[in-house]
N, C-alpha and C positions, 0 to 999 in steps of 0.2 A: 782503644776504641776503633772499631772497624768502620770504614767509610762506605756508605751505600751508594756513592755516585756511580761507580763502575758496574753495578749490578742492574740487570734488566729483568723485569718481571715477565715470566712466560705465561701466556694465557693458556689455560687448559682448553681442550677441544670443545669449543662452543658450537652448537649447531643451531641453525635457525629453523623455526617451525612455521609452516604456512597454515594459517587457520582459515578454513573456508566457512562461509556463512551457511547456516542450516536453512534449507528451503523445504518447506513442507510440501510434499507432492500429493498428499491425499488429505482430504478433509473428513474422511470417515462418514460420508453420506450427508454431511451438513453443509454442502456447498451452496445450496439455495438459501440457507440462513445467513451465509456470509454475503453473497451477492443478492441483495433484496430485489432490486429492479434497475433497469437502465434509467439513466438520468436524461430526460428529454427537455432540453432548453435550447434557446437560440444559439448560445455559445457552444454548448455540447454538440449540437448538430454541425456547426461549422468546423470544429476540430476533428470530427470523424473522417473528414476528407484527408487529414494528415496522419491517420492511423492511430488516433487517440480516442478511446471510448470511455465514457463516464458512467459510473454506477453508484447507486445508493448502498452504503454498507453500514453495519452497526458500529457503535462507538468503540467497542472492544476489539474490532477486527484489526489485525496487523497486516503489514505488507506481505508477509509470508502466507498468511491465511488467504488473502485475496488472490495471490498468485496461484496457490493450489486450487482454489475454487474456479478460477478462470480456466486452468488446464483441464479440470474435471468436466466443466459444463460445456465449454466452447472448443475444446481440443486444440488450443493454441497456447504458445508460451509467451508471456509478456516480456518485453524488453526492459521496461521500467514502470514503476508504480508510484504515484504521488497521491497523498491523502490531504484533503482540505477539511478543516473543522469549521462547521457552521454553528455558531453559538445560538442558544435559545434566546428568544426575544419576548418581551411583553407585548401583547396585542389587545386592542379594545374589542369587546364582544359585540359591538354594534347594537346593543340593547342597554337596558339599565342595569345589567348584571355586573358591570365593572370591567375588570381586565382579566385576561387569561395569559398563559405562558405557552408559546410554541416551543416544542422540544428541540434540544440540540441534535444536530445531524452530522454525519460524515459523508463525504463525497470522495470517491476514488477515481483518479485519472489513470487509465491503463494504456500504456504505450506498447504498440505491437511492432514487430519487425516489418520491413518493407515486403509487401506481397501478402501478408496475413490480414484477414478480415474477420469480422464477427457479423453474422446475419441475425437480425432480430425478426422473429416470426410474428 
């Protein structure tokens, strides 16, 4: 019986692949469906001084969709995008009709590079 102690296994040429994230650069004309409106609140207006802009986006919107829409509408490239999910809530109708449900919403925080700004008309 042969001993396998002295044998070394040779690794065949392994190559490493670098996988880059796909970033959608065009929204095919649907950019205004992705970026519904700027989000104007006290907190949102405070963070605009730090280069963070807040937008209302649909529930199905991804970070890549939002980045492509920002590039298309405002001609700036976002550094980072964060999405906050705001769940729907039951609200009283202020009448005898009972309760209604406020729809769930998504809010996107768009971080820009230093020196880049977005002007709201």
